[in-house]
ZADO-143973 format. One record per atom (N, C-alpha, C): x, y, z; residue in three letters; residue number from 0. Coordinates in pm, whole numbers, plus 50000, padded with zeros to 5 digits. Layout:
BEGIN
     u     v     w residuo num
     X     Y     Z     ala NUM
...
! end
This chain:
BEGIN
     u     v     w residuo num
 51432 90481 42117     unk   0
 51518 90383 42186     unk   0
 51648 90445 42231     unk   0
 51690 90553 42164     unk   1
 51816 90617 42201     unk   1
 51806 90685 42337     unk   1
 51689 90736 42371     unk   2
 51674 90808 42496     unk   2
 51697 90721 42619     unk   2
 51635 90603 42630     unk   3
 51662 90520 42747     unk   3
 51810 90485 42762     unk   3
 51876 90457 42650     unk   4
 52019 90427 42657     unk   4
 52098 90545 42710     unk   4
 52072 90664 42660     unk   5
 52148 90780 42704     unk   5
 52115 90813 42849     unk   5
 51991 90787 42890     unk   6
 51952 90808 43030     unk   6
 52028 90711 43120     unk   6
 52037 90586 43079     unk   7
 52110 90485 43155     unk   7
 52259 90521 43161     unk   7
 52314 90565 43049     unk   8
 52455 90606 43047     unk   8
 52479 90722 43141     unk   8
 52387 90817 43144     unk   9
 52402 90931 43235     unk   9
 52397 90886 43380     unk   9
 52308 90793 43412     unk  10
 52299 90739 43549     unk  10
 52428 90667 43587     unk  10
 52482 90589 43494     unk  11
 52608 90518 43520     unk  11
 52722 90616 43541     unk  11
 52726 90720 43459     unk  12
 52830 90822 43472     unk  12
 52818 90893 43607     unk  12
 52695 90924 43648     unk  13
 52673 90988 43778     unk  13
 52721 90899 43892     unk  13
 52689 90770 43884     unk  14
 52733 90677 43989     unk  14
 52885 90667 43992     unk  14
 52946 90662 43876     unk  15
 53092 90656 43866     unk  15
 53154 90782 43927     unk  15
 53097 90899 43893     unk  16
 53144 91026 43947     unk  16
 53136 91024 44100     unk  16
 53024 90978 44154     unk  17
 53006 90977 44300     unk  17
 53101 90878 44368     unk  17
 53131 90766 44302     unk  18
 53226 90670 44358     unk  18
 53365 90733 44369     unk  18
 53403 90808 44267     unk  19
 53534 90874 44271     unk  19
 53531 90985 44376     unk  19
 53423 91061 44381     unk  20
 53412 91168 44481     unk  20
 53430 91113 44622     unk  20
 53378 90992 44646     unk  21
 53387 90930 44779     unk  21
 53533 90902 44818     unk  21
 53622 90897 44720     unk  22
 53764 90873 44749     unk  22
 53834 91000 44799     unk  22
 53772 91115 44778     unk  23
 53830 91243 44819     unk  23
 53796 91273 44964     unk  23
 53878 91355 45027     unk  24
 53846 91400 45162     unk  24
 53720 91488 45156     unk  24
 53650 91502 45268     unk  25
 53530 91589 45267     unk  25
 53560 91732 45218     unk  25
 53674 91785 45257     unk  26
 53711 91920 45213     unk  26
 53736 91923 45063     unk  26
 53806 91823 45011     unk  27
 53831 91815 44867     unk  27
 53699 91801 44792     unk  27
 53608 91721 44844     unk  28
 53477 91705 44780     unk  28
 53406 91839 44770     unk  28
 53405 91912 44880     unk  29
 53335 92041 44883     unk  29
 53396 92138 44783     unk  29
 53530 92148 44785     unk  30
 53599 92240 44695     unk  30
 53578 92198 44549     unk  30
 53590 92069 44521     unk  31
 53575 92021 44384     unk  31
 53434 92046 44331     unk  31
 53333 92018 44412     unk  32
 53195 92044 44369     unk  32
 53172 92192 44342     unk  32
 53224 92277 44431     unk  33
 53206 92421 44412     unk  33
 53275 92467 44284     unk  33
 53392 92412 44257     unk  34
 53470 92452 44139     unk  34
 53412 92396 44010     unk  34
 53396 92264 44005     unk  35
 53363 92200 43879     unk  35
 53214 92180 43854     unk  35
 53135 92171 43960     unk  36
 52991 92149 43942     unk  36
 52915 92282 43949     unk  36
 52950 92363 44049     unk  37
 52876 92487 44071     unk  37
 52938 92608 44001     unk  37
 53060 92594 43953     unk  38
 53122 92700 43873     unk  38
 53183 92816 43950     unk  38
 53211 92797 44078     unk  39
 53275 92903 44156     unk  39
 53420 92920 44112     unk  39
 53471 93041 44123     unk  40
 53614 93065 44098     unk  40
 53692 93020 44222     unk  40
 53822 93003 44206     unk  41
 53906 92965 44320     unk  41
 53896 93071 44429     unk  41
 53892 93198 44390     unk  42
 53883 93306 44489     unk  42
 53750 93301 44564     unk  42
 53641 93276 44492     unk  43
 53510 93267 44556     unk  43
 53506 93151 44656     unk  43
 53565 93039 44620     unk  44
 53570 92923 44709     unk  44
 53653 92957 44832     unk  44
 53768 93018 44810     unk  45
 53856 93057 44920     unk  45
 53782 93148 45018     unk  45
 53711 93246 44964     unk  46
 53636 93339 45050     unk  46
 53525 93267 45126     unk  46
 53451 93184 45055     unk  47
 53336 93114 45114     unk  47
 53379 93016 45225     unk  47
 53488 92943 45200     unk  48
 53532 92839 45294     unk  48
 53642 92887 45388     unk  48
 53679 93011 45376     unk  49
 53785 93070 45459     unk  49
 53916 92992 45446     unk  49
 53953 92969 45321     unk  50
 54078 92902 45287     unk  50
 54162 92998 45204     unk  50
 54291 92968 45192     unk  51
 54372 93047 45100     unk  51
 54341 93002 44958     unk  51
 54363 93091 44863     unk  52
 54341 93057 44722     unk  52
 54435 92943 44680     unk  52
 54555 92942 44735     unk  53
 54652 92837 44705     unk  53
 54602 92700 44754     unk  53
 54540 92696 44871     unk  54
 54484 92571 44924     unk  54
 54372 92522 44834     unk  54
 54287 92612 44788     unk  55
 54178 92576 44696     unk  55
 54237 92517 44569     unk  55
 54336 92584 44514     unk  56
 54400 92538 44391     unk  56
 54459 92398 44409     unk  56
 54522 92375 44524     unk  57
 54581 92243 44552     unk  57
 54472 92136 44565     unk  57
 54362 92167 44634     unk  58
 54252 92070 44646     unk  58
 54196 92033 44508     unk  58
 54178 92132 44423     unk  59
 54125 92106 44289     unk  59
 54225 92020 44209     unk  59
 54350 92057 44214     unk  60
 54453 91983 44140     unk  60
 54463 91838 44190     unk  60
 54463 91819 44322     unk  61
 54471 91684 44378     unk  61
 54348 91602 44341     unk  61
 54231 91666 44343     unk  62
 54107 91597 44307     unk  62
 54110 91555 44160     unk  62
 54158 91643 44074     unk  63
 54166 91611 43932     unk  63
 54260 91493 43907     unk  63
 54368 91484 43984     unk  64
 54460 91371 43971     unk  64
 54389 91241 44005     unk  64
 54307 91242 44110     unk  65
 54232 91123 44148     unk  65
 54135 91085 44036     unk  65
 54062 91184 43985     unk  66
 53967 91157 43877     unk  66
 54037 91102 43754     unk  66
 54147 91165 43715     unk  67
 54218 91120 43596     unk  67
 54272 90979 43613     unk  67
 54318 90947 43734     unk  68
 54368 90813 43761     unk  68
 54259 90708 43743     unk  68
 54140 90737 43797     unk  69
 54030 90641 43783     unk  69
 53980 90634 43639     unk  69
 53971 90748 43574     unk  70
 53923 90748 43436     unk  70
 54018 90674 43344     unk  70
 54147 90684 43373     unk  71
 54246 90615 43290     unk  71
 54219 90464 43289     unk  71
 54182 90409 43404     unk  72
 54162 90265 43413     unk  72
 54018 90220 43391     unk  72
 53921 90301 43432     unk  73
 53782 90256 43429     unk  73
 53690 90338 43340     unk  73
 53732 90455 43302     unk  74
 53645 90546 43229     unk  74
 53593 90492 43098     unk  74
 53673 90415 43029     unk  75
 53630 90363 42900     unk  75
 53509 90273 42914     unk  75
 53488 90215 43031     unk  76
 53371 90130 43052     unk  76
 53241 90210 43038     unk  76
 53249 90338 43071     unk  77
 53129 90422 43070     unk  77
 53126 90521 42955     unk  77
 53242 90566 42910     unk  78
 53245 90680 42820     unk  78
 53297 90648 42679     unk  78
 53359 90535 42659     unk  79
 53425 90510 42531     unk  79
 53381 90380 42464     unk  79
 53256 90343 42479     unk  80
 53213 90219 42411     unk  80
 53116 90247 42301     unk  80
! end
């Protein structure tokens, strides 16, 4: 019985993640996915997307602020019950 619950929780978390991602600009989404989902370094992202490393760092930082803001208000619904 624990497996269906954890599967449902994972689906809810994925949907929540995607809703927050939709709040980011397309460029922020791309940079954030490369950094946090795919594990690229800031330098690798900068090289791949032809951006400065500082721009990549700013996109990641701005994206994290958006995520933290949403998690502060809504995250407990999915992660802390």
